[in-house]
N, C-alpha and C positions, 0 to 999 in steps of 0.2 A: 523743408529740411526737418523742422521740428515734428511735423506729422510723420515723416519717414521713421525717425528715431523712436517716436512713440509706438508705432506699429512694430518695430524691431524689438523693443523692450517687451511689449505685450506678447509677441510671438516667442521670444526667448523664455518668458515665464511659462507659457503654455507648453512649450517643448520640454522644459525641465519637469513640469508637473506630469507630463505624459511619460517621460523616462522613469521618474520615481514610481509611478503607478505600475509600469511594466516590471520594474525591478522587484517591487513588493509582490506582485502576482507570481513572478518566477520563483521568488523565495518561498512563498506559500506552497507552490507546486512541489518544490524540492523537499520541503518538510513533509508534506503529505506522502510523497513517493517513498521517502525513507521510512515513515511510519508503516506504510502498506508493505514494504519489503520485509520489515521486522515481523509484522503480523503474519505475512505469508510463510516466513521461515518457521514461526511458532506453530502455525496450522499444519505445515508439512510434517513437523516433528510429532504433533499430536496424531495425525493420520498414521504415521509409521508405527507409533505405539499401539494404536487401536488395531491395526492390522496384525501386529504381533500377538496381541491379546486374543484376537479372533482366531488366529492360527492355533494358539494353545487350547482354546475352547473346542475347536474342531477336533483336535487330537484327543482330548478328553472324551468327547462324544463318540469318536470312532472306537476308542478303547472300551467304553461302556457298552456300545452296541455289539462289539465283538464278544463281550463277556455275557451280556444279558439279552441280546437281540435288539432289533430296532424298536423305536418308541411307537 
């Protein structure tokens, strides 16, 4: 009987340790995912701004080439 309860206690401790480790890992993954989502949104915004700048530059180049000929 004592042997059984000793094994049960040991198993309960191991199960708790396993659950805690899983929870910690899940929390770390959630934090990382949130960080990556914010970073992705910022990068998308930067790409949109760069595309807008590129469009402006292309327009300036086409106006220049229309006036002075191609480079």
